[in-house]
Biopython code that builds the backbone (N, CA, C, O; Angstrom):
import numpy as np
from Bio.PDB.StructureBuilder import StructureBuilder

atoms = [
    (1, "MET", "N", (-38.845, 6.038, -7.022)),
    (1, "MET", "CA", (-37.969, 6.256, -5.895)),
    (1, "MET", "C", (-36.634, 6.799, -6.367)),
    (1, "MET", "O", (-36.271, 6.649, -7.534)),
    (2, "GLY", "N", (-35.922, 7.415, -5.482)),
    (2, "GLY", "CA", (-34.625, 8.000, -5.799)),
    (2, "GLY", "C", (-33.488, 7.035, -5.557)),
    (2, "GLY", "O", (-32.563, 7.347, -4.807)),
    (3, "GLY", "N", (-33.536, 5.875, -6.173)),
    (3, "GLY", "CA", (-32.494, 4.860, -5.977)),
    (3, "GLY", "C", (-31.255, 5.158, -6.808)),
    (3, "GLY", "O", (-31.217, 6.093, -7.608)),
    (4, "VAL", "N", (-30.261, 4.339, -6.592)),
    (4, "VAL", "CA", (-29.019, 4.455, -7.338)),
    (4, "VAL", "C", (-29.154, 3.622, -8.592)),
    (4, "VAL", "O", (-29.561, 2.461, -8.532)),
    (5, "ARG", "N", (-28.815, 4.205, -9.726)),
    (5, "ARG", "CA", (-28.938, 3.445, -10.966)),
    (5, "ARG", "C", (-27.782, 2.452, -11.075)),
    (5, "ARG", "O", (-26.708, 2.677, -10.517)),
    (6, "ALA", "N", (-28.005, 1.371, -11.785)),
    (6, "ALA", "CA", (-27.049, 0.258, -11.849)),
    (6, "ALA", "C", (-25.759, 0.656, -12.537)),
    (6, "ALA", "O", (-24.698, 0.134, -12.194)),
    (7, "GLY", "N", (-25.817, 1.560, -13.494)),
    (7, "GLY", "CA", (-24.615, 1.977, -14.209)),
    (7, "GLY", "C", (-23.610, 2.673, -13.314)),
    (7, "GLY", "O", (-22.404, 2.525, -13.511)),
    (8, "SER", "N", (-24.076, 3.422, -12.342)),
    (8, "SER", "CA", (-23.150, 4.136, -11.471)),
    (8, "SER", "C", (-22.403, 3.187, -10.543)),
    (8, "SER", "O", (-21.241, 3.437, -10.223)),
    (9, "LEU", "N", (-23.042, 2.100, -10.101)),
    (9, "LEU", "CA", (-22.350, 1.111, -9.279)),
    (9, "LEU", "C", (-21.280, 0.389, -10.084)),
    (9, "LEU", "O", (-20.208, 0.086, -9.561)),
    (10, "ALA", "N", (-21.563, 0.113, -11.349)),
    (10, "ALA", "CA", (-20.569, -0.529, -12.207)),
    (10, "ALA", "C", (-19.371, 0.390, -12.416)),
    (10, "ALA", "O", (-18.231, -0.072, -12.472)),
    (11, "ASP", "N", (-19.631, 1.693, -12.532)),
    (11, "ASP", "CA", (-18.531, 2.645, -12.676)),
    (11, "ASP", "C", (-17.657, 2.674, -11.431)),
    (11, "ASP", "O", (-16.433, 2.774, -11.525)),
    (12, "VAL", "N", (-18.281, 2.587, -10.276)),
    (12, "VAL", "CA", (-17.529, 2.587, -9.023)),
    (12, "VAL", "C", (-16.683, 1.328, -8.914)),
    (12, "VAL", "O", (-15.536, 1.389, -8.473)),
    (13, "VAL", "N", (-17.234, 0.194, -9.310)),
    (13, "VAL", "CA", (-16.475, -1.063, -9.263)),
    (13, "VAL", "C", (-15.286, -0.992, -10.204)),
    (13, "VAL", "O", (-14.195, -1.443, -9.854)),
    (14, "TRP", "N", (-15.475, -0.436, -11.391)),
    (14, "TRP", "CA", (-14.370, -0.314, -12.340)),
    (14, "TRP", "C", (-13.304, 0.648, -11.853)),
    (14, "TRP", "O", (-12.159, 0.561, -12.297)),
    (15, "PHE", "N", (-13.639, 1.556, -10.961)),
    (15, "PHE", "CA", (-12.642, 2.462, -10.378)),
    (15, "PHE", "C", (-11.968, 1.833, -9.162)),
    (15, "PHE", "O", (-10.755, 1.955, -8.991)),
    (16, "VAL", "N", (-12.744, 1.168, -8.323)),
    (16, "VAL", "CA", (-12.217, 0.657, -7.053)),
    (16, "VAL", "C", (-11.394, -0.611, -7.249)),
    (16, "VAL", "O", (-10.388, -0.796, -6.565)),
    (17, "ALA", "N", (-11.797, -1.487, -8.164)),
    (17, "ALA", "CA", (-11.094, -2.764, -8.338)),
    (17, "ALA", "C", (-9.635, -2.587, -8.753)),
    (17, "ALA", "O", (-8.762, -3.188, -8.128)),
    (18, "PRO", "N", (-9.331, -1.786, -9.784)),
    (18, "PRO", "CA", (-7.905, -1.592, -10.113)),
    (18, "PRO", "C", (-7.138, -0.864, -9.005)),
    (18, "PRO", "O", (-5.963, -1.144, -8.769)),
    (19, "LEU", "N", (-7.804, 0.062, -8.334)),
    (19, "LEU", "CA", (-7.165, 0.758, -7.219)),
    (19, "LEU", "C", (-6.822, -0.222, -6.104)),
    (19, "LEU", "O", (-5.758, -0.128, -5.492)),
    (20, "HIS", "N", (-7.714, -1.151, -5.846)),
    (20, "HIS", "CA", (-7.506, -2.157, -4.812)),
    (20, "HIS", "C", (-6.339, -3.083, -5.181)),
    (20, "HIS", "O", (-5.499, -3.390, -4.335)),
    (21, "ILE", "N", (-6.291, -3.520, -6.422)),
    (21, "ILE", "CA", (-5.229, -4.421, -6.870)),
    (21, "ILE", "C", (-3.880, -3.719, -6.863)),
    (21, "ILE", "O", (-2.891, -4.277, -6.388)),
    (22, "LEU", "N", (-3.832, -2.499, -7.386)),
    (22, "LEU", "CA", (-2.567, -1.761, -7.418)),
    (22, "LEU", "C", (-2.063, -1.429, -6.019)),
    (22, "LEU", "O", (-0.864, -1.516, -5.753)),
    (23, "SER", "N", (-2.967, -1.050, -5.130)),
    (23, "SER", "CA", (-2.529, -0.738, -3.771)),
    (23, "SER", "C", (-2.063, -1.991, -3.043)),
    (23, "SER", "O", (-1.154, -1.913, -2.217)),
    (24, "ALA", "N", (-2.662, -3.144, -3.328)),
    (24, "ALA", "CA", (-2.214, -4.399, -2.711)),
    (24, "ALA", "C", (-0.819, -4.767, -3.181)),
    (24, "ALA", "O", (0.028, -5.144, -2.370)),
    (25, "LEU", "N", (-0.566, -4.662, -4.481)),
    (25, "LEU", "CA", (0.764, -4.976, -5.008)),
    (25, "LEU", "C", (1.814, -3.999, -4.493)),
    (25, "LEU", "O", (2.926, -4.400, -4.149)),
    (26, "LEU", "N", (1.461, -2.725, -4.440)),
    (26, "LEU", "CA", (2.390, -1.726, -3.917)),
    (26, "LEU", "C", (2.683, -1.961, -2.449)),
    (26, "LEU", "O", (3.820, -1.803, -2.005)),
    (27, "LEU", "N", (1.670, -2.335, -1.699)),
    (27, "LEU", "CA", (1.853, -2.594, -0.272)),
    (27, "LEU", "C", (2.769, -3.795, -0.041)),
    (27, "LEU", "O", (3.622, -3.756, 0.845)),
    (28, "VAL", "N", (2.606, -4.853, -0.819)),
    (28, "VAL", "CA", (3.487, -6.016, -0.698)),
    (28, "VAL", "C", (4.925, -5.626, -1.018)),
    (28, "VAL", "O", (5.849, -6.011, -0.301)),
    (29, "PHE", "N", (5.117, -4.866, -2.088)),
    (29, "PHE", "CA", (6.456, -4.428, -2.472)),
    (29, "PHE", "C", (7.098, -3.561, -1.390)),
    (29, "PHE", "O", (8.271, -3.741, -1.062)),
    (30, "LEU", "N", (6.334, -2.625, -0.839)),
    (30, "LEU", "CA", (6.880, -1.730, 0.176)),
    (30, "LEU", "C", (7.204, -2.462, 1.470)),
    (30, "LEU", "O", (8.203, -2.154, 2.120)),
    (31, "VAL", "N", (6.378, -3.421, 1.849)),
    (31, "VAL", "CA", (6.652, -4.182, 3.071)),
    (31, "VAL", "C", (7.912, -5.022, 2.894)),
    (31, "VAL", "O", (8.694, -5.171, 3.832)),
    (32, "LEU", "N", (8.113, -5.570, 1.701)),
    (32, "LEU", "CA", (9.316, -6.348, 1.454)),
    (32, "LEU", "C", (10.576, -5.483, 1.447)),
    (32, "LEU", "O", (11.670, -5.981, 1.712)),
    (33, "LEU", "N", (10.428, -4.204, 1.149)),
    (33, "LEU", "CA", (11.586, -3.308, 1.159)),
    (33, "LEU", "C", (12.065, -2.985, 2.570)),
    (33, "LEU", "O", (13.228, -2.629, 2.761)),
    (34, "HIS", "N", (11.191, -3.104, 3.547)),
    (34, "HIS", "CA", (11.576, -2.788, 4.919)),
    (34, "HIS", "C", (12.617, -3.767, 5.418)),
    (34, "HIS", "O", (12.579, -4.957, 5.104)),
    (35, "SER", "N", (13.547, -3.244, 6.203)),
    (35, "SER", "CA", (14.552, -4.135, 6.784)),
    (35, "SER", "C", (14.042, -4.633, 8.123)),
    (35, "SER", "O", (13.697, -3.846, 9.004)),
    (36, "GLY", "N", (13.999, -5.913, 8.261)),
    (36, "GLY", "CA", (13.560, -6.528, 9.499)),
    (36, "GLY", "C", (14.717, -7.260, 10.136)),
    (36, "GLY", "O", (15.876, -6.890, 9.946)),
    (37, "ARG", "N", (14.414, -8.278, 10.876)),
    (37, "ARG", "CA", (15.473, -9.068, 11.507)),
    (37, "ARG", "C", (16.286, -9.805, 10.454)),
    (37, "ARG", "O", (17.496, -9.969, 10.609)),
    (38, "GLY", "N", (15.636, -10.250, 9.387)),
    (38, "GLY", "CA", (16.329, -10.995, 8.352)),
    (38, "GLY", "C", (16.941, -10.117, 7.282)),
    (38, "GLY", "O", (17.633, -10.626, 6.400)),
    (39, "GLY", "N", (16.713, -8.829, 7.327)),
    (39, "GLY", "CA", (17.294, -7.928, 6.347)),
    (39, "GLY", "C", (16.306, -7.491, 5.296)),
    (39, "GLY", "O", (16.216, -6.299, 5.004)),
    (40, "GLY", "N", (15.558, -8.415, 4.712)),
    (40, "GLY", "CA", (14.586, -8.055, 3.691)),
    (40, "GLY", "C", (15.249, -7.684, 2.383)),
    (40, "GLY", "O", (16.448, -7.895, 2.204)),
    (41, "LEU", "N", (14.482, -7.138, 1.484)),
    (41, "LEU", "CA", (15.000, -6.738, 0.185)),
    (41, "LEU", "C", (15.802, -5.451, 0.255)),
    (41, "LEU", "O", (16.489, -5.099, -0.704)),
    (42, "SER", "N", (15.726, -4.746, 1.370)),
    (42, "SER", "CA", (16.471, -3.494, 1.467)),
    (42, "SER", "C", (17.969, -3.735, 1.471)),
    (42, "SER", "O", (18.734, -2.834, 1.127)),
    (43, "ASP", "N", (18.409, -4.935, 1.854)),
    (43, "ASP", "CA", (19.836, -5.253, 1.802)),
    (43, "ASP", "C", (20.346, -5.261, 0.371)),
    (43, "ASP", "O", (21.515, -4.967, 0.122)),
    (44, "MET", "N", (19.476, -5.597, -0.563)),
    (44, "MET", "CA", (19.885, -5.619, -1.961)),
    (44, "MET", "C", (20.229, -4.223, -2.456)),
    (44, "MET", "O", (21.048, -4.077, -3.364)),
    (45, "PHE", "N", (19.627, -3.209, -1.884)),
    (45, "PHE", "CA", (19.840, -1.837, -2.318)),
    (45, "PHE", "C", (20.787, -1.085, -1.403)),
    (45, "PHE", "O", (20.824, 0.145, -1.440)),
    (46, "GLY", "N", (21.547, -1.783, -0.589)),
    (46, "GLY", "CA", (22.545, -1.150, 0.255)),
    (46, "GLY", "C", (22.012, -0.598, 1.551)),
    (46, "GLY", "O", (22.669, 0.249, 2.155)),
    (47, "GLY", "N", (20.871, -1.025, 2.006)),
    (47, "GLY", "CA", (20.302, -0.482, 3.228)),
    (47, "GLY", "C", (20.642, -1.271, 4.473)),
    (47, "GLY", "O", (20.221, -0.895, 5.567)),
    (48, "GLY", "N", (21.384, -2.345, 4.342)),
    (48, "GLY", "CA", (21.636, -3.216, 5.478)),
    (48, "GLY", "C", (22.578, -2.643, 6.507)),
    (48, "GLY", "O", (22.182, -2.429, 7.653)),
    (49, "LEU", "N", (23.817, -2.390, 6.127)),
    (49, "LEU", "CA", (24.823, -1.948, 7.083)),
    (49, "LEU", "C", (24.621, -0.495, 7.495)),
    (49, "LEU", "O", (24.788, -0.153, 8.665)),
    (50, "GLY", "N", (24.271, 0.345, 6.558)),
    (50, "GLY", "CA", (24.084, 1.757, 6.889)),
    (50, "GLY", "C", (22.915, 1.992, 7.819)),
    (50, "GLY", "O", (22.965, 2.875, 8.675)),
    (51, "ALA", "N", (21.868, 1.212, 7.659)),
    (51, "ALA", "CA", (20.685, 1.374, 8.506)),
    (51, "ALA", "C", (20.974, 0.932, 9.932)),
    (51, "ALA", "O", (20.450, 1.522, 10.877)),
    (52, "GLN", "N", (21.795, -0.091, 10.102)),
    (52, "GLN", "CA", (22.117, -0.553, 11.449)),
    (52, "GLN", "C", (23.047, 0.418, 12.151)),
    (52, "GLN", "O", (22.949, 0.603, 13.364)),
    (53, "ALA", "N", (23.943, 1.036, 11.407)),
    (53, "ALA", "CA", (24.909, 1.943, 12.013)),
    (53, "ALA", "C", (24.297, 3.306, 12.312)),
    (53, "ALA", "O", (24.601, 3.909, 13.341)),
    (54, "ALA", "N", (23.446, 3.792, 11.429)),
    (54, "ALA", "CA", (22.938, 5.149, 11.562)),
    (54, "ALA", "C", (21.588, 5.224, 12.257)),
    (54, "ALA", "O", (21.123, 6.324, 12.557)),
    (55, "GLY", "N", (20.953, 4.108, 12.521)),
    (55, "GLY", "CA", (19.634, 4.145, 13.142)),
    (55, "GLY", "C", (18.566, 4.404, 12.106)),
    (55, "GLY", "O", (18.595, 3.812, 11.027)),
    (56, "SER", "N", (17.630, 5.272, 12.408)),
    (56, "SER", "CA", (16.527, 5.576, 11.505)),
    (56, "SER", "C", (16.925, 6.718, 10.582)),
    (56, "SER", "O", (17.062, 7.859, 11.023)),
    (57, "THR", "N", (17.110, 6.416, 9.311)),
    (57, "THR", "CA", (17.511, 7.425, 8.350)),
    (57, "THR", "C", (16.283, 8.074, 7.728)),
    (57, "THR", "O", (15.149, 7.653, 7.958)),
    (58, "VAL", "N", (16.534, 9.100, 6.941)),
    (58, "VAL", "CA", (15.450, 9.810, 6.256)),
    (58, "VAL", "C", (14.761, 8.882, 5.260)),
    (58, "VAL", "O", (13.542, 8.926, 5.097)),
    (59, "VAL", "N", (15.549, 8.048, 4.603)),
    (59, "VAL", "CA", (14.978, 7.131, 3.622)),
    (59, "VAL", "C", (14.039, 6.142, 4.306)),
    (59, "VAL", "O", (12.967, 5.842, 3.780)),
    (60, "GLU", "N", (14.425, 5.641, 5.456)),
    (60, "GLU", "CA", (13.568, 4.696, 6.174)),
    (60, "GLU", "C", (12.288, 5.357, 6.663)),
    (60, "GLU", "O", (11.214, 4.756, 6.617)),
    (61, "ARG", "N", (12.405, 6.589, 7.128)),
    (61, "ARG", "CA", (11.189, 7.293, 7.569)),
    (61, "ARG", "C", (10.259, 7.558, 6.409)),
    (61, "ARG", "O", (9.043, 7.424, 6.544)),
    (62, "ASN", "N", (10.821, 7.936, 5.258)),
    (62, "ASN", "CA", (9.980, 8.151, 4.078)),
    (62, "ASN", "C", (9.348, 6.846, 3.600)),
    (62, "ASN", "O", (8.195, 6.832, 3.168)),
    (63, "LEU", "N", (10.103, 5.753, 3.678)),
    (63, "LEU", "CA", (9.550, 4.453, 3.320)),
    (63, "LEU", "C", (8.411, 4.079, 4.261)),
    (63, "LEU", "O", (7.403, 3.521, 3.827)),
    (64, "ASP", "N", (8.567, 4.383, 5.544)),
    (64, "ASP", "CA", (7.493, 4.137, 6.508)),
    (64, "ASP", "C", (6.249, 4.948, 6.168)),
    (64, "ASP", "O", (5.133, 4.430, 6.207)),
    (65, "ARG", "N", (6.442, 6.210, 5.839)),
    (65, "ARG", "CA", (5.298, 7.079, 5.513)),
    (65, "ARG", "C", (4.583, 6.607, 4.255)),
    (65, "ARG", "O", (3.353, 6.575, 4.214)),
    (66, "ILE", "N", (5.347, 6.239, 3.229)),
    (66, "ILE", "CA", (4.743, 5.774, 1.984)),
    (66, "ILE", "C", (3.985, 4.461, 2.217)),
    (66, "ILE", "O", (2.921, 4.242, 1.638)),
    (67, "THR", "N", (4.539, 3.597, 3.064)),
    (67, "THR", "CA", (3.874, 2.334, 3.382)),
    (67, "THR", "C", (2.564, 2.576, 4.118)),
    (67, "THR", "O", (1.573, 1.895, 3.856)),
    (68, "VAL", "N", (2.549, 3.529, 5.028)),
    (68, "VAL", "CA", (1.313, 3.845, 5.754)),
    (68, "VAL", "C", (0.260, 4.396, 4.802)),
    (68, "VAL", "O", (-0.914, 4.040, 4.908)),
    (69, "VAL", "N", (0.662, 5.252, 3.879)),
    (69, "VAL", "CA", (-0.291, 5.802, 2.907)),
    (69, "VAL", "C", (-0.837, 4.689, 2.017)),
    (69, "VAL", "O", (-2.035, 4.651, 1.733)),
    (70, "ALA", "N", (0.034, 3.788, 1.576)),
    (70, "ALA", "CA", (-0.422, 2.665, 0.749)),
    (70, "ALA", "C", (-1.369, 1.760, 1.529)),
    (70, "ALA", "O", (-2.338, 1.247, 0.970)),
    (71, "ALA", "N", (-1.096, 1.564, 2.811)),
    (71, "ALA", "CA", (-1.980, 0.740, 3.636)),
    (71, "ALA", "C", (-3.342, 1.410, 3.823)),
    (71, "ALA", "O", (-4.369, 0.732, 3.829)),
    (72, "LEU", "N", (-3.355, 2.720, 3.975)),
    (72, "LEU", "CA", (-4.629, 3.437, 4.105)),
    (72, "LEU", "C", (-5.437, 3.380, 2.818)),
    (72, "LEU", "O", (-6.652, 3.185, 2.851)),
    (73, "VAL", "N", (-4.766, 3.549, 1.688)),
    (73, "VAL", "CA", (-5.462, 3.446, 0.401)),
    (73, "VAL", "C", (-6.032, 2.046, 0.232)),
    (73, "VAL", "O", (-7.160, 1.886, -0.234)),
    (74, "PHE", "N", (-5.251, 1.021, 0.612)),
    (74, "PHE", "CA", (-5.729, -0.358, 0.524)),
    (74, "PHE", "C", (-6.934, -0.583, 1.434)),
    (74, "PHE", "O", (-7.895, -1.244, 1.042)),
    (75, "ALA", "N", (-6.884, -0.032, 2.649)),
    (75, "ALA", "CA", (-7.986, -0.209, 3.597)),
    (75, "ALA", "C", (-9.261, 0.469, 3.092)),
    (75, "ALA", "O", (-10.343, -0.112, 3.165)),
    (76, "PHE", "N", (-9.136, 1.689, 2.585)),
    (76, "PHE", "CA", (-10.312, 2.394, 2.070)),
    (76, "PHE", "C", (-10.846, 1.719, 0.810)),
    (76, "PHE", "O", (-12.060, 1.641, 0.619)),
    (77, "ALA", "N", (-9.956, 1.232, -0.047)),
    (77, "ALA", "CA", (-10.409, 0.527, -1.251)),
    (77, "ALA", "C", (-11.099, -0.779, -0.876)),
    (77, "ALA", "O", (-12.092, -1.156, -1.499)),
    (78, "SER", "N", (-10.580, -1.472, 0.139)),
    (78, "SER", "CA", (-11.212, -2.716, 0.593)),
    (78, "SER", "C", (-12.607, -2.443, 1.146)),
    (78, "SER", "O", (-13.553, -3.178, 0.862)),
    (79, "THR", "N", (-12.723, -1.379, 1.937)),
    (79, "THR", "CA", (-14.017, -1.030, 2.500)),
    (79, "THR", "C", (-15.009, -0.615, 1.414)),
    (79, "THR", "O", (-16.167, -1.032, 1.427)),
    (80, "ALA", "N", (-14.544, 0.205, 0.478)),
    (80, "ALA", "CA", (-15.415, 0.635, -0.614)),
    (80, "ALA", "C", (-15.828, -0.541, -1.491)),
    (80, "ALA", "O", (-16.971, -0.624, -1.940)),
    (81, "PHE", "N", (-14.893, -1.440, -1.727)),
    (81, "PHE", "CA", (-15.190, -2.614, -2.552)),
    (81, "PHE", "C", (-16.193, -3.524, -1.853)),
    (81, "PHE", "O", (-17.056, -4.112, -2.505)),
    (82, "ALA", "N", (-16.086, -3.644, -0.535)),
    (82, "ALA", "CA", (-17.029, -4.478, 0.211)),
    (82, "ALA", "C", (-18.419, -3.840, 0.245)),
    (82, "ALA", "O", (-19.424, -4.550, 0.209)),
    (83, "LEU", "N", (-18.484, -2.521, 0.314)),
    (83, "LEU", "CA", (-19.781, -1.856, 0.350)),
    (83, "LEU", "C", (-20.482, -1.875, -0.995)),
    (83, "LEU", "O", (-21.711, -1.930, -1.059)),
    (84, "VAL", "N", (-19.709, -1.829, -2.067)),
    (84, "VAL", "CA", (-20.304, -1.774, -3.404)),
    (84, "VAL", "C", (-20.677, -3.161, -3.892)),
    (84, "VAL", "O", (-21.751, -3.361, -4.459)),
    (85, "ALA", "N", (-19.797, -4.109, -3.672)),
    (85, "ALA", "CA", (-20.012, -5.458, -4.233)),
    (85, "ALA", "C", (-20.979, -6.276, -3.415)),
    (85, "ALA", "O", (-21.260, -7.425, -3.758)),
]
sb = StructureBuilder()
sb.init_structure("model")
sb.init_model(0)
sb.init_chain("A")
sb.init_seg("    ")
for serial, (resi, resn, name, xyz) in enumerate(atoms, 1):
    if name == "N":
        sb.init_residue(resn, " ", resi, " ")
    sb.init_atom(name, np.array(xyz, "f"), 0.0, 1.0, " ", f" {name:<3s}", serial, name[0])
structure = sb.get_structure()
């Protein structure tokens, strides 16, 4: 039969597992950078007062976009990891 050989599944796991872990850590870091009601870690980098006065800045929009991309990578890695394992 034309089945999938076991070595190729192991290769996929070795690719998806580190991708899943790195995207999870990056996603946690990026979410903590967002300024919320409590300020978050973005206050440490000077984003507190300027963000409230200026509204949505370019940096905040880029942070939002990067967070969405990291979340998509995490979602696809989670799905791939669930299908393989």
